[in-house]
C-alpha positions as CSV (number, residue, x, y, z in Angstrom):
1,M,4.1,-6.3,25.1
2,E,5.4,-8.6,22.4
3,N,7.6,-7.8,19.4
4,I,9.1,-4.6,20.8
5,I,11.5,-3.0,18.3
6,N,14.2,-0.5,18.8
7,F,14.0,3.1,17.5
8,E,16.8,2.3,15.1
9,D,14.6,-0.4,13.6
10,W,11.7,2.1,13.1
11,E,14.2,4.5,11.4
12,K,14.9,1.8,8.7
13,L,11.3,1.9,7.5
14,D,10.7,4.1,4.4
15,L,7.0,5.0,4.4
16,R,5.8,7.5,1.7
17,V,2.7,9.1,0.5
18,G,1.7,7.6,-2.8
19,K,-1.2,8.2,-5.2
20,I,-2.9,5.3,-6.9
21,L,-2.9,6.0,-10.7
22,E,-4.4,2.8,-12.0
23,V,-5.9,-0.5,-10.8
24,E,-6.1,-3.8,-12.6
25,N,-7.6,-7.2,-11.8
26,I,-5.1,-10.0,-11.6
27,K,-6.2,-13.1,-13.5
28,G,-7.2,-15.9,-11.1
29,A,-6.9,-13.7,-8.0
30,D,-10.0,-13.4,-5.8
31,K,-8.5,-10.9,-3.3
32,L,-5.7,-9.1,-5.1
33,F,-5.6,-6.0,-7.2
34,K,-2.6,-4.8,-9.2
35,L,-2.0,-1.1,-8.3
36,F,0.2,1.4,-10.1
37,V,1.3,3.9,-7.5
38,D,3.1,7.2,-7.9
39,I,5.5,7.9,-5.0
40,G,7.0,11.1,-6.5
41,S,10.4,10.0,-7.6
42,E,9.1,6.9,-9.4
43,K,6.1,4.7,-10.0
44,R,5.7,1.3,-8.3
45,T,3.6,-1.8,-9.0
46,V,2.0,-3.2,-5.9
47,C,-0.3,-6.1,-5.3
48,A,-2.9,-5.4,-2.6
49,G,-5.6,-7.7,-1.1
50,L,-8.3,-5.0,-1.3
51,K,-10.8,-6.5,-3.7
52,A,-13.4,-7.4,-1.0
53,Y,-13.3,-3.9,0.4
54,Y,-12.8,-1.4,-2.5
55,S,-13.8,-1.2,-6.1
56,K,-11.2,-0.3,-8.7
57,E,-13.0,3.1,-9.2
58,E,-12.8,3.9,-5.5
59,L,-9.1,3.3,-5.4
60,V,-8.0,5.3,-8.5
61,G,-6.8,8.8,-7.4
62,K,-6.6,7.9,-3.7
63,K,-3.5,9.0,-1.7
64,I,-2.2,6.2,0.5
65,I,0.8,5.3,2.7
66,L,3.2,2.9,1.0
67,F,5.9,0.9,2.7
68,V,8.5,1.4,-0.1
69,N,11.7,-0.3,1.2
70,L,10.0,-3.7,1.8
71,A,11.8,-6.4,-0.1
72,P,9.9,-7.1,-3.4
73,R,7.8,-10.2,-3.4
74,K,6.2,-12.2,-6.3
75,L,2.4,-12.6,-6.0
76,R,0.6,-14.4,-8.8
77,G,3.7,-13.9,-11.0
78,I,3.8,-10.1,-10.4
79,E,6.6,-8.4,-8.5
80,S,5.0,-6.3,-5.8
81,Q,7.3,-3.4,-5.0
82,G,5.9,-2.3,-1.6
83,M,3.0,-2.6,0.7
84,V,-0.1,-0.5,1.1
85,L,-0.9,0.3,4.8
86,A,-4.4,-0.3,6.0
87,S,-6.2,-0.9,9.3
88,V,-7.8,-4.3,9.6
89,S,-10.5,-5.3,12.1
90,N,-9.8,-8.4,14.2
91,D,-12.2,-10.6,12.2
92,E,-10.9,-9.0,8.9
93,S,-14.4,-7.9,7.9
94,K,-13.3,-4.3,7.7
95,V,-10.3,-2.9,6.0
96,K,-9.6,0.8,5.7
97,L,-6.7,2.4,3.9
98,I,-4.4,4.6,5.9
99,K,-4.2,8.0,4.2
100,P,-2.8,11.4,4.9
101,D,-5.1,13.7,7.0
102,K,-4.5,16.7,4.7
103,D,-3.5,17.1,1.1
104,V,0.2,16.4,1.2
105,E,2.6,16.1,-1.7
106,V,3.1,12.7,-3.3
107,G,6.4,11.2,-2.2
108,S,6.3,12.9,1.2
109,K,8.1,10.8,3.9
110,I,6.2,9.6,6.9
111,K,8.1,10.1,10.2
């Protein structure tokens, strides 16, 4: 198996339950949405390539898993402050958000 990581590396990841509060289009971006996500202790702005798979209306109110301690990255001039986790088929034709199984509190840590 390639890219094996140590348990200590896994412990560095900060994954949290977030709730999408608002979704905006990004001018000139065919794939990206600008998401405003509540993670309990704060709200984050995140760019996510979900346009081909979800409408803005489908995303608002959804609970998701957010990788919160990923270094910020500028996409289309917007600082993305995390990464939304999703499953992606091999041919990238299907993308499904990873979400909590039950109704859990926003900000809950994934372990």
